[in-house]
N, C-alpha and C positions, 0 to 999 in steps of 0.2 A: 443560427447555424447548426446544422446536425452532422456530427462527425461519424465516419465509418468506424472508428475505434472508441473506446470508452476507457476511463481512467476512474477506478473505484478504490477507496481505502475502507477496511473494515476494521472496526475497534471493538475489543471486548468491553461490554457494558459495565462490568463490575470494577473496573479500574478507577483510580482517582483521577481528578480532572487534569492535573500536570501530566500524568501518566498518558492519558488518552492523546493530549496534545503533543508529547513527546514522541509517542508511537507513530502518530500521523505524519509528523515532520520527518522522522528517519525513513518511515516507508515511502513517502512521496520522493525522496532523494533517490531511492532505488529505482522508481519508474522513470525518473529523468534521463536514465541510461538505457531504457528500453529499446529505443529506436532513435535514430539521427533527427527524425521529424517530430518528436514529441515535444521539443521546446522550440519557441520561437525565437524572434530576433531580440537583440538587446533594447532596452528602452532609452530615451533620451528626453528630459524635459526641455521647456522653452529657454532655459538659462544655460543649456548645454552640458548638464550634468548627466553622466552615464549611469544606467542601471543595469543590473543582472537580467537576462532574459527568464521567462517563466514558461509554464506549460502553455501550449496553444489551444488547449481544449479545457473545459471544466474537470474538476476533480470532484466527484461525489463521495461523501463520507457516510458510511453506515455503521450500525451498532448491531452486535450479536452477543448472545450468551456463549460460553465455552463450547458447549456441543454443536450449536449452529456455526461457530467459528471453525470448528474442525471439519464439519461437514462441507462447508465452502472452500476450505483447503483441499480436501480431497476431490472436490468437483473440478477445481482449478487445475489440479495435476492430471485428472483423466482427460480434460479437455485441452491439455497443454497450453494454457494460458499463461503468459508471462507473469510471474509472481514474485513480490518481495515479502519476506515473513519476519516477524518480530516475536519470538518466543520470550515467555517471562523471565527466562534465565538471563536474558540481556540487561535486566535492570540490575544485575549483580556483577556486570563486567564494566570496564572503563576504557576499552580500546578495541580496535577493529580486529585485531588478531584474536583476542580472547572472545570477541563475539562470534567469529567464524568457527573457532573451535567449540564453542557451545552449542552451536547448530549442528556441527558434524558429529557430536557426541551422542545424538538422539535420533532414533528412527523416525521417519516421517509420520508414521501412525501414532507415535508417542509424544510428538510435539505438543507442549502446553503453550498455546498461542495467545499472545496479547493483542496481535493484530496482523493483517496482511494487505497487501496492495495488489491490485491487478491493472494490466492494461492489455487489450487485446480486441479483436473484432466485436463491435457493439453486440451481436447475436450471442456469441459466446460467453461473453462477461455477464450478459443479462441472465443467461442459463445458469451461471455459476452463483449468481447473487439471489436467485429465486427465493423468496420467503424472507428475504432480510428488509429491514426498515431503514429509512435515512436517519442519521443522527439528528436529534433535535438540539 
């Protein structure tokens, strides 16, 4: 099935493996709040156990170097695509209040990004991601 929207996560290629996974998880949680229809219905197995709902569409994960990540961020802002971001400063914080303060302290053009996530119309997201490669 092809969706009209697209979810993508972009992580910086020079991060440690655990950092890439951490950034991807945090950014995905931000996308979950992008719109009411982004998450499907809860799951239930044949034994009657309930499970949390998940995204209703695939999440594509891309990799980029720092300059490409910055360029992608600027493209997302210029196209007004819903974006979650994870600057490297968040590796040094341990709570949501400090995370938001760390982002607020830096102008958009100066953010040192570890990753970002996008959700929006497929054609807009594709234009924002142009030139990036899928994470292997």
